[in-house]
N, C-alpha and C positions, 0 to 999 in steps of 0.2 A: 504494500500500500504506500501511496505517496500523499503528500500534503500539498494543497493548492490554496492560494490566497486570491480572493476577488476584491478589488478596490472599487467602491461605489460612492457616488455623491449622496449625501444625506443632509438635508436641510436642518438647521437648528430648530426651526419652527415645528418640525415633526418628531423631535426627540421623544416626546411622550408616547408616540405611537411605535417607537422602535422595538419595544419588547414584544408587542403583538406581531410586528413584522418578522422578527426573528423566529417566533413560533411558526409562522407561515413558511418561512424559508427552510426551517428544519423539517417540517412536515413534507414539503415538496421533495427534499432529499430522501426522506424515508420512503416516499412513494416510488421514486426512481430506483431506489435500492431494492424495494420489494419486487420490482420488475426484473431484477437480476443484475443491475449495473453496479451495485456496491458503492454507495456514496453516503457520507455522513457529515453533517455540519458539526464542527468541534467547538468553535469559539467565535465570538464577534467582538470587535473592538471599535468603539466610536470615538472620533476626535471632533467634538463639537466646534472648537475654534477653527478647524480646517474644513468642517462640513464634509468629512470623509469617514467612511465606514469600511472596515476590513472584515471579510468573512473567511474564516479558516475551515477548509474542508479536508476530509480524508477520502481518498478514492484510488483505485488502480489506474484511472485514466482521466485526463482533462475533459474528454468528451462527456463523461458521466457527470462531472461537475457542471459543465455548461448546460447539460440537459436539466439538471436539478434547478439551476438558476433560472433557466427559461421557464420551467414549470411554475416557479414561484413568482414569475413576473419581475425578477430582479435584473435591472439594467446595471451594467458595471463598465467601468472605464478600462480595466485591464485584468488579466488573470496571469498568475505566475506560479510555477512550482516553488514550494517553500520547504524549509527545514526548521522544525521546532527544536529549540535547545532549552531544556529546563534545568534549573539549578539542582545540584545534587541534594538528595534527602538523607535523612538518617542522623546519627549522633554527631558526626563530624561537622555537618552543615549547621546544626543547631548550636553546637559548641562555639563555632566561629561567630555566629550571630550574637550569642549570649556574651562572649568576650567583648565584642564591639560595643554592645549596649552598656556593659558595666564600665567600660573605659569612658564612654561618653558621659555617664552620670558622675564619674569621679573627677572629670576634667573641669 
């Protein structure tokens, strides 16, 4: 599976409707996936100041992502393959965070 990001214009005035819109976009991905294309909406990030919304999908193909976006009526400026990099988890990560916080409070 690969990840793909869609970049779309999202007006500040419609920010309140974005949660509903995300549900619709996720449902459309689910419908396309149920038909065998294998696509899932993972995450959405909205930048109100830039009036830009990024939709992160997981799929085996860009075509399946495009089909899901089309089904949702989502118009987008561009699509690109992406790689998500998440911070490490576990004791080492938490210890580093805790050390930094204790240093900040004693400084």
